[in-house]
C-alpha positions in Angstrom: 8.1 -28.6 -9.3 9.4 -27.1 -6.0 6.9 -24.5 -4.9 9.2 -22.8 -2.3 9.8 -19.2 -2.9 11.8 -16.5 -1.2 10.4 -13.0 -0.7 12.5 -10.0 0.6 10.8 -6.9 1.9 12.1 -3.9 3.9 9.4 -4.2 6.5 6.7 -6.8 7.3 3.8 -7.1 9.7 3.2 -6.1 12.4 4.9 -2.9 10.9 2.1 -1.1 9.1 2.3 0.0 5.5 1.2 -0.6 1.9 4.1 -2.8 1.0 3.8 -4.9 4.2 0.2 -5.5 3.6 0.9 -6.4 -0.1 3.4 -9.0 0.9 1.2 -10.3 3.6 -1.8 -10.8 1.3 0.1 -11.9 -1.8 1.9 -14.6 0.2 -1.3 -15.7 1.9 -2.9 -16.1 -1.7 0.1 -18.0 -2.9 -0.2 -20.3 0.1 -3.6 -21.1 -0.9 -2.4 -22.5 -4.3 0.3 -24.7 -2.7 3.3 -22.4 -2.3 5.5 -22.3 0.7 6.9 -18.8 1.2 9.9 -17.7 3.2 9.9 -14.0 3.9 13.1 -12.1 4.8 12.6 -8.8 6.3 14.0 -6.5 9.0 13.5 -6.3 12.8 11.8 -2.8 13.2 11.1 -3.9 16.8 13.7 -5.7 18.8 11.0 -7.6 20.7 10.0 -9.5 17.6 11.5 -13.0 17.1 14.3 -13.4 14.6 12.4 -16.4 13.1 8.8 -17.4 13.3 6.1 -19.3 11.4 2.7 -18.1 10.3 0.8 -20.9 8.5 3.2 -22.3 6.0 5.1 -19.1 5.8 8.5 -18.7 7.5 9.6 -15.2 8.5 13.2 -14.2 9.2 13.9 -10.7 10.6 17.4 -9.2 10.2 18.8 -6.9 12.8 19.2 -3.2 11.7 21.2 -0.3 12.8 19.2 2.3 14.9 19.6 5.2 12.5 16.5 5.8 10.3 15.1 2.5 11.8 11.5 3.2 11.3 11.8 4.9 7.9 14.6 3.3 6.1 16.1 0.0 7.6 19.9 -0.3 7.3 20.8 -3.9 7.8 23.4 -4.8 10.4 25.3 -7.2 8.2 27.5 -8.6 11.1 24.6 -9.5 13.2 22.4 -10.7 10.3 25.0 -13.1 8.9 24.1 -16.0 11.3 20.3 -15.6 10.4 21.0 -15.5 6.7 23.1 -18.6 7.0 20.1 -20.6 8.2 18.4 -20.0 4.8 18.6 -22.9 2.5 18.8 -21.2 -0.8 19.0 -24.5 -2.7 15.4 -25.3 -1.7 13.9 -22.2 -3.5 12.6 -22.1 -7.1 12.1 -18.3 -7.3 12.8 -15.1 -5.5 10.8 -11.8 -5.2 12.1 -8.6 -3.9 10.0 -5.5 -3.1 11.1 -2.0 -4.0 14.4 -1.0 -5.6 15.7 1.4 -2.8 15.6 -0.9 0.2 18.8 -2.8 1.0 16.8 -5.9 1.6 16.2 -5.9 -2.1 19.8 -5.6 -3.0 20.8 -8.3 -0.5 18.1 -10.6 -1.6 18.6 -10.3 -5.3 22.4 -10.8 -5.0 22.1 -13.9 -2.8 19.4 -15.4 -5.1 21.5 -14.7 -8.2 24.6 -16.3 -6.5 22.5 -19.5 -6.0 21.1 -19.5 -9.6 17.6 -18.4 -8.6 15.5 -16.2 -10.9 14.6 -12.8 -9.3 11.5 -10.6 -9.9 11.4 -7.1 -8.5 8.1 -5.6 -7.6 8.0 -1.7 -7.8 5.6 0.0 -5.3 6.2 3.7 -6.1 5.7 6.3 -8.7 8.3 9.0 -7.6 11.5 9.3 -5.7 11.4 8.4 -2.1 11.0 11.5 0.1 11.6 12.2 3.8 10.3 15.8 3.6 13.8 17.5 3.7 15.0 19.1 0.5 18.7 18.5 1.2 18.2 14.9 2.3 15.8 14.2 -0.6 18.5 15.5 -3.0 21.1 13.1 -1.7 18.4 10.5 -1.5 17.7 10.9 -5.2 21.4 10.2 -6.0 21.5 7.3 -3.7 18.4 5.7 -5.1 19.8 5.9 -8.7 23.1 4.4 -7.6 21.3 1.6 -5.6 18.9 0.9 -8.5 21.9 0.7 -10.9 23.5 -1.9 -8.7 20.2 -3.8 -8.1 19.6 -4.1 -11.9 22.6 -6.4 -12.2 20.8 -9.1 -10.2 17.2 -8.8 -11.3 15.6 -10.8 -14.1 12.0 -9.6 -14.2 10.2 -6.3 -13.1 6.6 -5.8 -12.2 4.7 -2.8 -10.8 1.7 -2.9 -8.5 0.1 -0.5 -11.1 0.7 0.7 -14.6 1.9 4.0 -13.3 4.6 2.1 -11.4 5.8 0.6 -14.6 5.9 4.1 -16.2 8.1 5.2 -13.3 10.4 2.3 -13.8 11.2 3.7 -17.3 12.9 6.7 -15.4 15.5 4.2 -14.5 15.7 2.7 -18.0 13.7 -0.4 -16.8 11.1 -2.1 -18.9 8.6 -4.0 -16.9 7.2 -7.4 -17.8 3.7 -6.6 -16.6 1.5 -5.7 -13.6 1.1 -7.5 -10.4 -1.6 -5.4 -9.0 -2.2 -4.4 -5.4 -5.5 -6.1 -4.6 -8.0 -7.2 -2.1 -9.9 -10.3 -1.2 -13.6 -9.7 -2.1 -14.7 -11.9 0.7 -13.2 -9.3 3.2 -16.4 -7.3 3.0 -18.0 -10.1 5.1 -15.7 -8.9 8.0 -17.5 -5.6 8.2 -19.9 -5.0 11.1 -22.4 -2.3 12.0 -20.0 -0.9 14.6 -20.4 2.6 13.2 -24.1 2.7 12.7 -24.3 5.0 15.7 -23.6 7.9 13.5 -26.7 10.0 12.7 -28.5 8.4 9.7 -29.1 11.9 8.3 -25.3 12.7 8.4 -23.2 12.5 5.3 -20.1 10.6 6.6 -16.8 11.6 5.0 -13.8 9.4 5.9 -10.1 9.7 5.6 -7.9 6.6 6.5 -4.2 6.5 6.4 -1.1 7.9 8.0 -1.4 11.3 9.6 1.3 13.1 7.7 1.5 16.2 5.6 2.3 14.3 2.4 -0.9 12.4 2.6 -3.0 15.6 2.2 -4.8 15.4 5.5 -4.3 19.2 6.2 -5.8 20.2 2.9 -8.7 17.9 3.5 -9.4 19.4 6.9 -9.4 22.9 5.4 -11.6 21.9 2.6 -14.1 20.3 5.1 -14.2 23.5 7.1 -15.1 25.4 4.0 -17.8 22.9 2.9 -19.4 23.2 6.4 -19.4 27.0 6.2 -21.0 27.0 2.6 -23.5 24.3 3.5 -24.7 25.2 7.0 -27.9 23.2 6.8 -26.3 19.9 5.8 -25.3 17.4 8.5 -21.7 16.3 7.6 -19.2 14.4 9.7 -15.4 13.9 8.9 -13.9 10.8 10.4 -10.1 10.5 10.4 -8.7 6.9 11.0 -5.0 6.4 11.4 -1.9 7.6 13.2 1.1 9.6 12.5 3.3 12.5 13.7 0.6 15.1 13.1 -2.3 13.3 14.8 -2.0 14.8 18.2 -1.6 18.3 16.9 -4.5 18.1 14.5 -6.7 16.3 17.1 -6.0 19.2 19.6 -6.8 21.8 16.9 -10.2 20.2 16.2 -11.0 19.2 19.7 -14.0 21.6 19.9 -15.3 20.7 16.5 -18.0 18.1 16.9 -18.1 17.5 13.2 -14.5 16.2 13.1 -13.6 12.9 14.7 -10.2 11.2 15.1 -10.4 7.5 15.7 -6.7 6.8 15.9 -5.3 3.5 14.5 -7.9 0.9 14.1 -7.8 -2.7 13.0 -8.7 -4.0 9.5 -12.2 -5.2 10.5 -13.0 -1.8 11.8 -11.7 -0.1 8.8 -14.1 -2.1 6.7 -16.9 -1.4 9.1 -16.2 2.3 9.0 -16.2 2.2 5.1 -19.6 0.4 5.3 -21.1 3.4 7.1 -19.0 5.9 5.0 -20.8 7.9 2.2 -17.6 9.5 0.8 -14.0 8.4 1.1 -11.3 10.9 0.4 -7.8 10.0 -0.4 -6.0 13.4 -0.9 -2.5 12.0 -1.1 0.4 14.0 -2.5 2.7 11.0 -1.8 4.3 8.8 -4.5 1.9 5.9 -4.1 1.9 2.6 -5.9 -1.8 1.6 -5.8 -3.3 2.7 -2.5 -4.8 -0.3 -0.7 -7.3 1.9 1.1 -8.9 2.9 -2.1 -9.6 -0.7 -2.9 -10.9 -1.4 0.5 -13.2 1.7 0.4 -14.5 0.8 -3.1 -15.1 -2.8 -2.0 -17.4 -1.5 0.7 -19.4 0.5 -2.0 -18.2 3.9 -0.9 -17.9 6.8 -3.3 -14.4 8.0 -3.8 -12.6 11.3 -4.2 -8.9 10.9 -4.8 -5.7 12.4 -6.2 -4.2 10.7 -9.3 -1.4 9.2 -7.4 0.0 5.7 -8.4 -2.6 3.4 -9.9 -5.6 5.3 -8.6 -6.7 6.2 -12.1 -6.6 2.5 -13.0 -9.4 2.0 -10.4 -11.2 5.4 -10.9 -11.3 5.3 -14.7 -13.8 8.0 -15.2 -16.3 10.2 -13.4 -18.8 7.3 -13.3 -16.4 5.5 -10.9 -15.4 8.4 -8.6 -13.8 11.9 -8.7 -10.1 12.7 -9.4 -8.8 15.9 -7.9 -5.5 17.7 -7.8 -5.4 17.6 -4.0 -5.6 21.4 -3.5 -8.1 22.7 -0.8 -10.3 24.2 -3.5 -10.5 21.0 -5.6 -11.4 19.0 -2.5 -14.0 21.5 -1.5 -15.7 21.5 -4.9 -15.6 17.7 -5.2 -17.1 17.2 -1.7 -19.9 19.7 -2.3 -20.8 18.0 -5.6 -20.9 14.5 -4.1 -22.9 15.7 -1.1 -25.4 17.5 -3.3 -25.7 14.8 -6.0 -26.8 11.7 -4.2 -27.7 9.6 -7.4 -24.1 10.3 -8.8 -22.5 9.4 -5.5 -24.4 6.1 -5.2 -23.9 5.1 -8.8 -20.1 5.8 -8.7 -19.9 3.7 -5.5 -21.7 0.8 -7.1 -19.6 1.0 -10.3 -16.2 1.2 -8.5 -17.2 -1.8 -6.2 -17.9 -4.0 -9.3 -14.6 -3.0 -11.0 -12.6 -3.7 -8.0 -14.2 -7.2 -7.5 -13.7 -8.0 -11.2 -10.0 -6.9 -11.6 -8.3 -6.3 -8.3 -8.4 -9.6 -6.4 -5.5 -11.5 -4.8 -6.6 -14.7 -6.4 -6.0 -13.2 -9.8 -2.6 -11.7 -8.8 -1.4 -14.9 -7.3 -2.3 -16.7 -10.5 -0.1 -14.3 -12.5 2.8 -14.8 -10.2 2.3 -18.6 -10.4 2.3 -18.4 -14.2 5.6 -16.4 -14.2 7.3 -18.8 -11.8 6.3 -21.8 -13.9 7.6 -20.0 -17.0 11.0 -19.1 -15.5 11.5 -22.7 -14.2 10.6 -24.0 -17.7 13.2 -21.7 -19.2 15.9 -23.0 -16.8 15.2 -26.5 -17.8 15.6 -25.8 -21.5 
């Protein structure tokens, strides 16, 4: 059986994001069980090569128009045609496209179908795509429904990165086959160092890691943290913010004189794990339509207690109060959850231990790659019959 598969994604590394990381890790896991993956994405940076090889993976990057380039890639079909013509579709046994609303999914599914290749779509969201503008979001909603209707003509199977993603697919009258979870590699915890052990051992370290945008709940978290500090003046607490985004400079300037709040900016994967290793409480206050936030899996893997909003598949990780705390994301809910975790050390440590075990048992790339492998084998067998 040919073990060559084609994967389409709006963005890919070095562009940073949940879908990019998902595709990177899934293809790396598939590579370990004998697959050769060809990834077709867009050129978010004109300095990147149009074609390159990483391990056994081949990456093609399609030129895009400059409008919305960093938020929604619009493929330049004329300039991309020569790159697409290099792809030998007859060599692939299966095709995977990521998200319904990227034009890469439509192009990839249509071309795969044209060449008789079965197509699986992976859903990464749990609500309509938003750019934070009511008028644009309204037209975006209509556009998303139209594009999804067209994409459905070419897709054979649907999978979400969480059960909540599959529930969201029903909004578009789509019934999913199952879940190909977002995941982690349990061995990644070995990459963590003691880099952040310089924090005072008596301090409770609270961490936020993610994009510094309003929709991710960072402003509410900062306000909640201020209230906790004022209500617990004798407790040593530090809030560490890791990540970058349009609000970073503004918020960093606002808290420049506050020694209890520290902005690290964008840090690499090893350092994120190292930070979680020293973190007592990780807070994910997102109000964004998440799939299954990778950062929750990474924090849990490092045995960090978690406070999070019930976005995407978060409640499939934090299944009860013994695995973490679910809040609605308001300032007051974050304040109360932080105070409880700070004051109740046994609860904090027990929930951290429980969530670590659950993540290692269920959310591993090895198990997800095996599920994908099983589906590919099944679809090829169906074609032979």
